[in-house]
DRENZA-492559 format. One record per residue (C-alpha): residue in one letter; residue number from 0; y, x negated, z. Coordinates in steps of 0.25 Angstrom, whole numbers, plus 5000, padded with zeros to 4 digits. Example, Ala and Ser with C-alpha at 12.3 -4.5 7.8 and 13.67 -1.06 7.14 Angstrom:
2
 r   k   yy   xx   zz
 A   0 4982 4951 5031
 S   1 4996 4945 5029
***
This chain:
516
 r   k   yy   xx   zz
 M   0 5000 5000 4999
 L   1 5014 4995 4996
 T   2 5022 4995 5010
 F   3 5036 4990 5014
 S   4 5038 4987 5029
 K   5 5051 4991 5030
 I   6 5063 4998 5024
 A   7 5070 4989 5014
 Q   8 5085 4988 5018
 A   9 5090 4989 5003
 P  10 5078 4992 4994
 T  11 5081 4987 4980
 W  12 5072 4989 4966
 H  13 5069 4975 4967
 G  14 5068 4972 4980
 E  15 5059 4984 4984
 I  16 5059 4997 4976
 K  17 5050 4991 4964
 N  18 5040 4984 4973
 Y  19 5036 4999 4978
 F  20 5031 5003 4964
 T  21 5016 4996 4962
 A  22 5010 4992 4949
 L  23 5001 5005 4951
 D  24 5012 5014 4953
 I  25 5019 5008 4940
 S  26 5007 5010 4932
 K  27 5003 5022 4936
 M  28 5016 5029 4934
 R  29 5017 5021 4922
 S  30 5004 5027 4916
 I  31 5005 5042 4922
 R  32 5019 5045 4920
 G  33 5026 5034 4912
 Y  34 5034 5031 4924
 D  35 5039 5017 4927
 L  36 5041 5013 4942
 S  37 5043 4998 4939
 S  38 5056 5002 4932
 Y  39 5068 5003 4940
 S  40 5075 5012 4931
 F  41 5064 5022 4932
 V  42 5063 5020 4947
 V  43 5078 5024 4949
 S  44 5078 5036 4941
 H  45 5064 5041 4948
 A  46 5067 5037 4961
 P  47 5069 5050 4968
 D  48 5055 5055 4962
 I  49 5051 5042 4966
 Y  50 5055 5044 4980
 Q  51 5050 5058 4982
 R  52 5036 5054 4976
 V  53 5032 5041 4985
 S  54 5038 5051 4997
 L  55 5026 5061 4994
 P  56 5016 5062 5004
 P  57 5003 5054 4999
 D  58 4994 5067 4994
 A  59 5007 5073 4986
 K  60 5007 5076 4972
 G  61 5015 5065 4964
 R  62 5015 5055 4976
 M  63 5019 5040 4972
 P  64 5014 5030 4972
 M  65 5002 5037 4965
 D  66 4992 5027 4973
 P  67 4990 5035 4986
 G  68 4987 5021 4993
 S  69 5001 5017 4991
 P  70 5011 5025 4997
 W  71 5027 5021 4999
 S  72 5029 5018 5013
 K  73 5040 5025 5020
 E  74 5049 5012 5018
 M  75 5045 5010 5004
 I  76 5050 5025 5002
 S  77 5063 5024 5010
 N  78 5066 5011 5004
 F  79 5065 5020 4990
 L  80 5074 5030 4995
 S  81 5083 5019 4999
 W  82 5083 5013 4986
 M  83 5086 5026 4980
 E  84 5098 5028 4988
 A  85 5105 5014 4988
 G  86 5105 5018 4971
 Y  87 5092 5010 4966
 P  88 5098 4996 4970
 E  89 5090 4984 4963
 G  90 5091 4974 4970
 Q  91 5087 4960 4970
 A  92 5070 4956 4969
 P  93 5068 4948 4981
 V  94 5064 4934 4977
 G  95 5057 4928 4988
 Q  96 5046 4919 4991
 T  97 5035 4927 4982
 N  98 5044 4925 4969
 L  99 5048 4912 4972
 L 100 5032 4909 4974
 K 101 5030 4916 4959
 M 102 5041 4909 4953
 S 103 5036 4894 4957
 A 104 5021 4897 4955
 S 105 5019 4908 4944
 R 106 5006 4912 4940
 V 107 4994 4903 4935
 T 108 4991 4904 4921
 G 109 4983 4895 4911
 R 110 4998 4893 4903
 V 111 5007 4885 4914
 R 112 5019 4880 4906
 K 113 5027 4869 4910
 S 114 5041 4862 4909
 L 115 5044 4854 4896
 T 116 5047 4845 4907
 S 117 5034 4844 4915
 M 118 5024 4844 4903
 T 119 5015 4831 4905
 A 120 5013 4821 4893
 P 121 5000 4828 4889
 E 122 5005 4841 4890
 L 123 5018 4838 4881
 E 124 5009 4830 4871
 K 125 5000 4844 4870
 L 126 5013 4852 4868
 K 127 5017 4843 4857
 K 128 5004 4844 4850
 A 129 5005 4859 4851
 F 130 5019 4859 4845
 T 131 5015 4851 4835
 G 132 5003 4858 4831
 I 133 5010 4871 4829
 M 134 5021 4865 4823
 N 135 5012 4860 4812
 L 136 5005 4873 4810
 G 137 5009 4882 4796
 T 138 5020 4891 4797
 L 139 5011 4903 4795
 D 140 5002 4900 4807
 L 141 5005 4908 4820
 N 142 5003 4897 4828
 G 143 5012 4888 4821
 Y 144 5026 4884 4827
 F 145 5033 4890 4815
 Q 146 5028 4904 4816
 N 147 5031 4904 4832
 A 148 5045 4900 4830
 A 149 5046 4909 4817
 I 150 5043 4921 4827
 H 151 5055 4919 4836
 G 152 5064 4916 4824
 L 153 5064 4916 4809
 P 154 5057 4921 4802
 L 155 5049 4928 4811
 A 156 5059 4932 4821
 F 157 5052 4941 4830
 C 158 5061 4936 4841
 Q 159 5065 4944 4853
 H 160 5079 4941 4859
 H 161 5088 4950 4867
 V 162 5079 4962 4867
 P 163 5069 4966 4878
 G 164 5058 4959 4872
 F 165 5064 4944 4874
 Q 166 5057 4939 4884
 P 167 5043 4945 4882
 W 168 5045 4941 4866
 H 169 5046 4927 4870
 R 170 5036 4926 4882
 V 171 5025 4930 4871
 Q 172 5032 4920 4861
 M 173 5030 4908 4871
 W 174 5017 4912 4873
 A 175 5013 4913 4859
 F 176 5018 4900 4855
 E 177 5011 4893 4867
 N 178 4998 4901 4860
 S 179 5001 4892 4847
 L 180 5003 4879 4855
 R 181 4989 4882 4861
 S 182 4983 4884 4846
 I 183 4985 4869 4844
 E 184 4972 4862 4846
 G 185 4972 4855 4859
 C 186 4983 4862 4864
 E 187 4976 4874 4870
 D 188 4983 4873 4883
 V 189 4996 4870 4880
 T 190 5007 4878 4886
 L 191 5023 4879 4881
 P 192 5032 4872 4891
 Y 193 5045 4878 4895
 W 194 5058 4872 4895
 D 195 5065 4872 4908
 F 196 5079 4872 4905
 N 197 5085 4864 4917
 E 198 5078 4852 4911
 L 199 5081 4841 4901
 L 200 5073 4844 4888
 P 201 5063 4832 4887
 D 202 5064 4822 4878
 W 203 5051 4825 4869
 M 204 5059 4840 4866
 Y 205 5066 4832 4856
 E 206 5053 4825 4849
 A 207 5044 4832 4840
 P 208 5037 4842 4840
 F 209 5048 4848 4851
 A 210 5060 4843 4843
 S 211 5062 4853 4833
 Y 212 5054 4860 4821
 T 213 5057 4860 4807
 L 214 5055 4872 4799
 P 215 5045 4871 4789
 V 216 5049 4885 4780
 D 217 5061 4893 4779
 I 218 5063 4903 4789
 G 219 5075 4911 4783
 T 220 5081 4922 4789
 A 221 5077 4936 4795
 S 222 5082 4943 4784
 G 223 5075 4933 4773
 S 224 5086 4926 4768
 T 225 5086 4911 4767
 N 226 5093 4904 4779
 P 227 5096 4889 4776
 D 228 5096 4887 4790
 Y 229 5081 4890 4791
 K 230 5075 4883 4779
 A 231 5063 4874 4780
 G 232 5066 4860 4786
 Y 233 5076 4866 4798
 Q 234 5074 4857 4809
 T 235 5077 4864 4823
 S 236 5086 4857 4833
 R 237 5091 4859 4847
 Y 238 5102 4851 4856
 D 239 5099 4838 4864
 A 240 5091 4840 4876
 E 241 5104 4836 4886
 T 242 5112 4847 4879
 I 243 5103 4858 4881
 L 244 5101 4854 4895
 E 245 5117 4855 4895
 N 246 5117 4869 4888
 F 247 5107 4876 4898
 R 248 5113 4873 4909
 N 249 5126 4878 4906
 E 250 5122 4889 4897
 V 251 5108 4894 4898
 L 252 5103 4891 4913
 Q 253 5113 4901 4920
 P 254 5107 4914 4912
 Y 255 5093 4912 4914
 A 256 5097 4909 4930
 D 257 5104 4922 4930
 A 258 5092 4929 4923
 Q 259 5082 4924 4934
 A 260 5090 4932 4944
 E 261 5090 4945 4938
 V 262 5079 4954 4943
 W 263 5079 4965 4931
 W 264 5073 4960 4919
 D 265 5085 4967 4911
 N 266 5093 4956 4918
 F 267 5085 4945 4917
 N 268 5086 4945 4902
 G 269 5102 4951 4900
 L 270 5107 4958 4888
 L 271 5097 4969 4886
 D 272 5100 4983 4890
 G 273 5115 4979 4893
 T 274 5110 4970 4904
 P 275 5121 4957 4906
 N 276 5118 4946 4895
 L 277 5118 4935 4905
 D 278 5104 4932 4909
 F 279 5090 4927 4901
 I 280 5094 4931 4887
 L 281 5107 4924 4888
 G 282 5100 4912 4893
 H 283 5089 4913 4883
 D 284 5101 4913 4872
 S 285 5110 4902 4877
 G 286 5097 4893 4879
 H 287 5094 4895 4865
 D 288 5108 4889 4861
 A 289 5109 4880 4870
 T 290 5097 4872 4865
 G 291 5100 4871 4852
 D 292 5104 4876 4837
 T 293 5090 4880 4832
 M 294 5086 4886 4848
 G 295 5100 4894 4845
 Q 296 5095 4900 4833
 Q 297 5087 4912 4835
 N 298 5080 4910 4820
 L 299 5076 4897 4823
 S 300 5075 4894 4838
 A 301 5061 4894 4841
 F 302 5058 4883 4829
 D 303 5064 4874 4839
 P 304 5053 4869 4848
 I 305 5061 4870 4862
 F 306 5062 4884 4858
 W 307 5049 4887 4865
 F 308 5051 4879 4878
 Y 309 5063 4888 4879
 H 310 5058 4900 4878
 C 311 5046 4895 4886
 N 312 5056 4893 4898
 L 313 5062 4906 4896
 D 314 5048 4912 4897
 R 315 5046 4905 4910
 M 316 5061 4909 4914
 W 317 5055 4926 4913
 W 318 5042 4922 4920
 A 319 5051 4915 4931
 W 320 5058 4928 4932
 Q 321 5047 4937 4932
 A 322 5042 4928 4943
 K 323 5053 4930 4952
 Y 324 5054 4945 4951
 N 325 5040 4948 4951
 A 326 5040 4953 4936
 Q 327 5028 4944 4931
 T 328 5019 4957 4931
 V 329 5023 4970 4922
 E 330 5023 4979 4935
 G 331 5033 4968 4941
 F 332 5042 4966 4928
 M 333 5044 4980 4924
 K 334 5051 4982 4938
 T 335 5062 4971 4934
 I 336 5066 4980 4921
 K 337 5077 4989 4927
 N 338 5079 4999 4916
 Q 339 5067 5007 4912
 N 340 5075 5012 4898
 S 341 5079 4997 4894
 S 342 5074 4989 4884
 S 343 5068 4979 4892
 Y 344 5060 4990 4899
 L 345 5056 4995 4886
 V 346 5049 4982 4881
 F 347 5042 4980 4891
 T 348 5036 4994 4892
 N 349 5033 4999 4878
 S 350 5023 4989 4870
 A 351 5028 4992 4856
 L 352 5041 4988 4859
 G 353 5036 4977 4868
 K 354 5027 4970 4858
 M 355 5027 4954 4857
 N 356 5027 4953 4842
 P 357 5024 4946 4833
 W 358 5014 4940 4845
 A 359 5007 4954 4847
 Q 360 5006 4957 4831
 N 361 5000 4944 4829
 L 362 4991 4944 4840
 N 363 4988 4957 4839
 R 364 4991 4959 4854
 D 365 4997 4974 4858
 D 366 4998 4969 4872
 L 367 5007 4959 4869
 T 368 5020 4966 4874
 A 369 5031 4963 4882
 E 370 5025 4969 4895
 F 371 5014 4959 4891
 T 372 5023 4947 4893
 I 373 5027 4951 4907
 D 374 5015 4945 4915
 S 375 5014 4930 4907
 A 376 5006 4924 4916
 T 377 4995 4935 4914
 N 378 4996 4939 4900
 F 379 5001 4925 4894
 D 380 4994 4916 4904
 V 381 5007 4910 4906
 S 382 5015 4904 4917
 Y 383 5024 4893 4921
 D 384 5024 4880 4930
 D 385 5037 4883 4936
 L 386 5047 4895 4937
 D 387 5058 4889 4944
 L 388 5068 4889 4934
 N 389 5079 4880 4941
 L 390 5090 4889 4934
 P 391 5106 4889 4941
 A 392 5108 4900 4952
 S 393 5109 4914 4946
 K 394 5124 4920 4945
 G 395 5119 4932 4953
 K 396 5117 4946 4950
 K 397 5124 4952 4937
 S 398 5126 4966 4940
 L 399 5134 4974 4929
 F 400 5127 4988 4931
 L 401 5121 4992 4945
 G 402 5114 5003 4939
 M 403 5111 5014 4952
 A 404 5115 5003 4963
 R 405 5127 5011 4970
 T 406 5133 5000 4976
 F 407 5139 4988 4970
 M 408 5147 4976 4972
 A 409 5158 4970 4961
 N 410 5160 4956 4959
 D 411 5175 4953 4957
 E 412 5173 4939 4956
 E 413 5164 4939 4943
 V 414 5163 4947 4930
 N 415 5153 4950 4918
 V 416 5160 4948 4905
 R 417 5152 4956 4895
 I 418 5154 4954 4879
 S 419 5146 4966 4874
 D 420 5143 4973 4861
 L 421 5142 4962 4853
 D 422 5135 4963 4839
 R 423 5126 4952 4838
 T 424 5120 4956 4826
 K 425 5132 4949 4817
 I 426 5131 4936 4822
 P 427 5120 4926 4816
 G 428 5113 4919 4826
 T 429 5115 4915 4841
 F 430 5130 4916 4844
 K 431 5140 4913 4857
 V 432 5146 4923 4865
 Y 433 5159 4917 4873
 L 434 5168 4924 4882
 L 435 5181 4920 4882
 K 436 5195 4922 4891
 D 437 5207 4920 4884
 G 438 5200 4911 4873
 E 439 5194 4903 4882
 V 440 5178 4903 4884
 L 441 5173 4908 4897
 A 442 5157 4911 4894
 K 443 5147 4909 4882
 S 444 5134 4916 4879
 V 445 5124 4915 4869
 F 446 5116 4924 4859
 F 447 5104 4920 4853
 Q 448 5101 4927 4840
 P 449 5096 4926 4825
 D 450 5104 4924 4814
 E 451 5103 4938 4807
 V 452 5102 4948 4820
 E 453 5101 4961 4812
 K 454 5089 4957 4805
 C 455 5083 4955 4820
 S 456 5076 4968 4824
 N 457 5075 4962 4838
 C 458 5091 4958 4838
 M 459 5094 4972 4833
 Q 460 5089 4977 4846
 V 461 5102 4971 4853
 P 462 5113 4971 4841
 K 463 5124 4971 4851
 V 464 5124 4961 4865
 H 465 5132 4959 4875
 F 466 5136 4945 4883
 D 467 5139 4944 4897
 F 468 5146 4933 4905
 R 469 5148 4933 4920
 L 470 5161 4926 4924
 P 471 5170 4925 4936
 L 472 5181 4936 4937
 A 473 5192 4926 4937
 S 474 5188 4919 4923
 V 475 5189 4932 4917
 K 476 5202 4938 4923
 G 477 5214 4936 4916
 G 478 5211 4934 4901
 L 479 5208 4940 4887
 L 480 5192 4939 4887
 S 481 5186 4938 4873
 A 482 5172 4934 4866
 R 483 5169 4924 4855
 V 484 5156 4925 4847
 E 485 5151 4911 4841
 P 486 5139 4912 4832
 N 487 5130 4899 4831
 N 488 5128 4901 4817
 K 489 5144 4899 4811
 K 490 5140 4903 4798
 M 491 5143 4918 4798
 Y 492 5155 4918 4807
 G 493 5160 4904 4810
 D 494 5162 4900 4824
 T 495 5166 4915 4829
 V 496 5160 4928 4826
 P 497 5171 4939 4826
 L 498 5170 4948 4836
 S 499 5173 4961 4827
 V 500 5160 4957 4820
 L 501 5153 4958 4832
 G 502 5157 4973 4836
 N 503 5169 4966 4844
 P 504 5162 4967 4856
 K 505 5168 4969 4870
 I 506 5170 4962 4882
 E 507 5168 4968 4895
 V 508 5170 4962 4909
 S 509 5163 4969 4921
 L 510 5162 4966 4935
 V 511 5148 4961 4942
 L 512 5142 4971 4950
 D 513 5132 4969 4961
 A 514 5123 4979 4970
 I 515 5123 4979 4985
***
């Protein structure tokens, strides 16, 4: 029986309430009535009915929980009512010793991925052999380097960015690429290492086969036309190791740190469903741009060998977040999605929307869905040797909208400046957005995208985007705010894209709110 020994002083969803609904409760209600007790928004909208049902006598019709052996205690019922009366506060998940142990010692799996800098000499030699082996396979071989990279950008363009399937899709991509490496004789147990962004890239990352890759054939453009930049013979390039490390420290690590502090999956990603564009997706886009010319181009980025180590670390950071908030199982993960009506919720609950193609098609795996990717240790046999991310301190909670919370405190020292309704379909490729005050730059944000956005079906799910900047109020007051958009590809507009082309995006300034 699930019991709580005392009445919580201020019960919250993440602190207590979500734990009242067991895996059995959730699965039974889903299968019988289609209700989702793991969803915050569902429980909030059905709270009065839930309260009545858990308060019924054990033998009463319609009583919850359905398992007669696990009634809610009087303390649990009282806590639930207190939560309702307080306005359904979200709260913070308790990150105690249990969560920290999960982060430091992930589940034992057959594939344990290590840092680039902690590989032994034999492990490095085997990785070199595997990379060289798949690079020598033909362009039509599904295990070949070309086919693996072509899935992400051109010419196949299956990639998912700025959409709810972003994290699951790339998790499958890392697993599939690792399987290709293992297809080379003598490399059957090789694992894909991750690139810890706090560390200087080792010298061997600038040696064959990791230094670069040369396109063996033309890859053209998404529209089928010929683009001279993407012809056979193009060689990938990136910045030197010192420049990359400096770029990451100055522009990339902070969004990842802020993402790790978010208790909601929606906010962990950012951007989607109107959430602030300050967290993981911003870190991802900025990291691509901070690594070099090839990595900054979505059509080409996966051809640079560093791409695989970059995204392996992003998967590690997602897994660390899951461990921190007890979200490594489907039951635990779904409790971190705030809005049942959001696109993030749908991709994990609708198998058609969440199908991970092209791998689901190529492998004839209908089970290869976004939901399947949640438990990476069980379903992919993958874990990481270290989940200590060593990121900067988070800037704290970033609340623009408090939902049902009734009591709040406005932060009068900090504001959120949002550049909204920017039509990114008119910009060819990755671009930077600058927030200016009286013509001087206050802050910068990066958006990573392909050259022909309007021909990318995933991109067109989010044709207009927003950019958030969390700044001291004093830095914003007393001046004229404006925006400047600079494309990496200068061919169409030159150095600056006219805002009129982008739908004349708006600038909005908001106070930052904290629930109390």
